[in-house]
C-alpha positions in Angstrom: 107.4 90.4 51.7 110.2 88.1 50.6 111.6 90.7 48.2 111.8 93.3 51.0 113.5 90.8 53.3 116.1 90.0 50.7 116.7 93.8 50.1 117.2 94.3 53.9 119.6 91.4 54.2 121.6 92.6 51.2 121.8 96.1 52.6 123.2 95.0 55.9 126.8 94.6 54.7 126.9 97.8 52.7 128.6 100.9 53.9 126.1 103.7 53.9 126.4 107.4 54.4 124.0 108.4 57.0 122.9 112.0 56.7 120.2 112.3 59.3 119.5 111.0 62.8 116.5 109.2 61.5 118.7 107.3 59.0 121.1 106.4 61.8 118.3 105.3 64.1 116.7 103.1 61.4 120.1 101.5 60.7 120.8 100.8 64.3 117.3 99.5 65.0 117.7 96.9 62.2 121.0 95.7 63.7 119.4 95.5 67.1 116.7 93.3 65.7 119.3 91.0 64.2 121.2 90.8 67.5 118.0 90.0 69.4 117.1 87.2 67.0 120.6 85.8 67.3 120.3 85.9 71.1 116.9 84.3 71.2 118.2 81.4 69.0 121.6 81.1 70.6 120.8 81.4 74.3 118.6 78.3 74.6 121.2 76.3 72.8 123.9 77.6 75.1 121.7 77.0 78.2 121.1 73.4 77.3 124.9 72.9 76.7 125.8 74.4 80.1 123.1 72.4 82.0 123.8 69.1 80.2 124.3 66.3 82.7 127.1 63.8 82.0 125.9 60.3 82.2 
């Protein structure tokens, strides 16, 4: 599990030649998951920052 995660993270920055629609879809789906994770982590922090009351 950890090895496959490390391979996935290492392959994110690589420039790949995508030959089929399935290759493209798989690549985009992986990027979408990373964007979602970033949003789910970043939005609550941003929400707390915006709604912080000054005392």
